[in-house]
N, C-alpha and C positions, 0 to 999 in steps of 0.2 A: 503493500499500500505505500503510495507516495502523495504526500500532501504539499500543496504550495505553502511554504511558510511565510514568504512574503505576503501572499494575500492575507493569510489568517492574522499576521501582525497588522497589516494594514487595516483590516476590519476592527481589529479591537481598539486600535488608537482612534478610529473615527467614531466608535461608541463612546469611549472615555472621554471625548471632546465635547460631549453633549453633557452639558450640567443637568443631572436629574434628582438632585437632592430631596429627599421628602421631608414633611414637616410633622413633628408628634402633635404641634399644638393646633392644627386645622382639622377639624373633622370632615371636610369635604373628601370627596373620593374621585381621582386621586387627591393625595394632600397638596401637591403642587400641579399647577398647569405645566410646568416645563417638562413633566413626565412624558406629556403628550408629544412633544418634539422627537424623542427617539421612537417613541412607538410608531409615529407615523414614516419615520425612515425605515423602521424594521418591516412595516406591511409591505411598503415598494420593494424592499429588498428580498423578502420571501417571495412575493409575486414574480419578481424577475428570475429568481433561481428556479421556480418551477413548482412550488408547493400549491397544494389545492385547497379550497376552502379557507382561504386567509381571511379573518375576521378581525376587526378593532371594535370592542363594544363600548357602550356608553360609561364603563367604568375603567377603561384603560386596559383591559385584558386583551391581549394579542392570541390568537389560536390559528393553527394550521395544520395541515394532513401531508404526509407523504404515502400515497397510496400503496397497498401490498401489490407485490410482483410475483406471488405465489398463487398456485392454481388450488390450493386448498386453504381451509379457514385456518388461523391461530389468533389468539388473543391479541388484541390492540394494546400497544404499550406506550408510554407517555414520556416526554423529558420537559422538565420545568426550569424556568430560571427568573429571576427578577430583574428589572430595569433600573429601581431607584438606587441611590447611594446614601449612605448614614448622614443624617444631620450632625453628626458629632464635629464633623470638620467640613469646611468649605469643599464643594465638588466643582467649583466655578474656575474657568481659564486654566484648565490643567495642562500642564507642559511636560508630556511624557518624554523620558530619557531612556535610551536603549543601550544596555551595557552588554557587548557582545562578548561570548568567551570568559565569562566571569573568573577573577583568578582568585577569590576566595579572601581579599582583603576588604578594608573599609571602602565604601562608596562616598565619595563626596557627593551629596546631592545639591548643595548650594553653599558655594565657599563665601559668599559674602554674609551670609548668616550663620556660617559655620554650623551647618545641618549635614550631619554624617550617618549613613545607615552601616551599622558594625556588626560583624557576626559575632564579637566578644560579647553583644547585648541580645541579638538574636540569630543563636545558632544555626537555627534553619537554613540561614542563607548558605552554609557550607554544604547542603545536600544539592545544590544548584552550581557547584564550581564546575566551570567548563563550558555552562550552558548560557542562553540569552536571558539577561533579567532587564525587566521594564520597570521603571521607579518615576516618582514625579520631580519636582525640584525641590521637594520638601515643604512648600507651602499651602499645598492642597491634597486632598484625597487623590488616588489614583482612579478610583471606582472599578478596580478588579472584581471587586465584590459587589454586585456579581456580572458585570459585564465580560468577565472571562468566561462565565458560564453561558451567557448569551451568545458569545464568540464561538464556543466549543458546539453548541447546538445547532447554530446555522451553517457552520463549517461542515459538521458531519452529515446534516440533511443534504447539503448541497453535494456532498460527495457521493452519496446514496443514490441522488437523482442522476448523477454524471456516470454511475458506474452500475448500471441495471444486472449486471453479471452477480452483483451480491443480492442475494436472495433475503427478502423480510417480508413481515407482515406490515399491516397499516400501522403507522408511526403518528400520533399526535403530539404536537408541541404547544407550549403555553409560556408567554411572557407576562408576569405579573407587576402591579405597582405596588409601592407602599409596604415593602416586606420588612424593611428597616424598623418601620414605626408599629409593627406588630398587627398591620392589617392586610398582609398580602393574600390570604386564604379567606377573608372575610366574605366576599363577593364572587369567589372561584366557582363557576358554573360546572360541577362536576358532571352532571348530567350530558350537558353539551360537549365537555371533552370526550367522554365515552372511552376511556382508556381502562383496562383491566387492572393495571397498577402503572405507577410512575416513578420516574427518580429526578431528584432536584440535583442540578449540578450546581452546587455551590459548596463545594469542600476545600481541603486546604492541599495536601501532600498527594502527589500522585499515587494512585492504587487505593486511596482511602474510601470505604465504602461504611457509611452509618446507617444502622436500622432503628436508631431510637432518635428522639427528637429532644431537645431542650425545652423547658417550659418555665416562665416567669410571670410573676405578676407585679404589676407598677403600683407604686403608691406616691400620692402628692400630699405633703404635709404642709399646712399654713399654720404659722404661730403668729397670733397678734400681740403685740406689746403696748406699752403706754409712754408716750412721748413728754417729756417734761423739760424745760429749761434746765441744763445741766447745773447751773448755779443755784438751783432749788430742787433738785431731784431726789435728795436724802427720802427714802422711804416712799417715794411716789413714782419714779421712772420704774418702766419694765421693759428691758432691752430683749427684743425677739431674736436678735442675732445670739446673745449668750444663751437663751433658753435652747436655741437651735443647736447651739453646740453642745449643751449638756444632753440633748435627746440623742446626737449621733453618737457622743462618747458612752452612752448606754447601751449601744448595741454591742453584740459580742465582737471585741477586736480582732479576733482570728477568723472571723467569717466574713472576708472580704475577697473579690476577685483575685488579687494578687497573693493571697494566702491560702487558697484552697485549689482543690483539683478533683478530676473523676467526678464522683456522684455526690461531692460535698457541696452543700448548699452556701449561698453567700448573699449577703445585703451589698448591693452596688449603689453607693452615693453618686448619683448622675450629675448633678447640678444643683446649685443653691444660689439664692439672689435675695438680699435683705437690707432692710434699714431697722433703725431702732423700733419703728412702729409694725412693720410686717416683714416676715421672712417666709419664702417658699423653698421648699426642699423637695427634689424629685428623686426618688429611689427606683 
């Protein structure tokens, strides 16, 4: 099997160049209008490749079909990926950098800002020594989660269409919005998708297959204080930020993401914004 690596690379870079950051604070679906930008690009690309039944619904879910080329029935399988990127860091104005034949040393992403990607901190980098690594300039997300998955699926379907000698049953694909904000499956039309089972292409290392899913609940905590002029505050002022600090300190100190692994649960303090009068914490 020979794949056109340059074409795959160009496809991936074209996807990450489109800002699709989702918004956890917007109840709309999708949570950001800019997710439609990539969705519309993908619809045109899938149609040009030759997939059938390419649809984009009112909620920004894309579905399409590669028909079976068998003369007997087998179950329909599916492949799924999401088009949005995490709101934890900006995905706008991504500047991909390509590092060929990675030598296993530090990668300087941004000399001016002294941003360095080092295997001393991320030892998984050494798994890819001698390979091509794609990074940003350190000031944005790359968006490989999950535009790498989108690229994999589109490229694989294109290959199957171009090589009919490879026998397969019906394959359904779906690209979803808002996965990063926990809504990716909310309006997924299972009946319309019509697959007996499906695989989400959103993993990490080559060869990894996950058969369980992570589950989490979110918590929004609002603490209201009482603001009084500090010169007259004794016995009167209630500083909501100090109460928030005490609340966080009361949680189990060793049950945080950086101190847990495997099946161990954790409390993840995601962000907090406060004044004397009011502090909001999100877990």
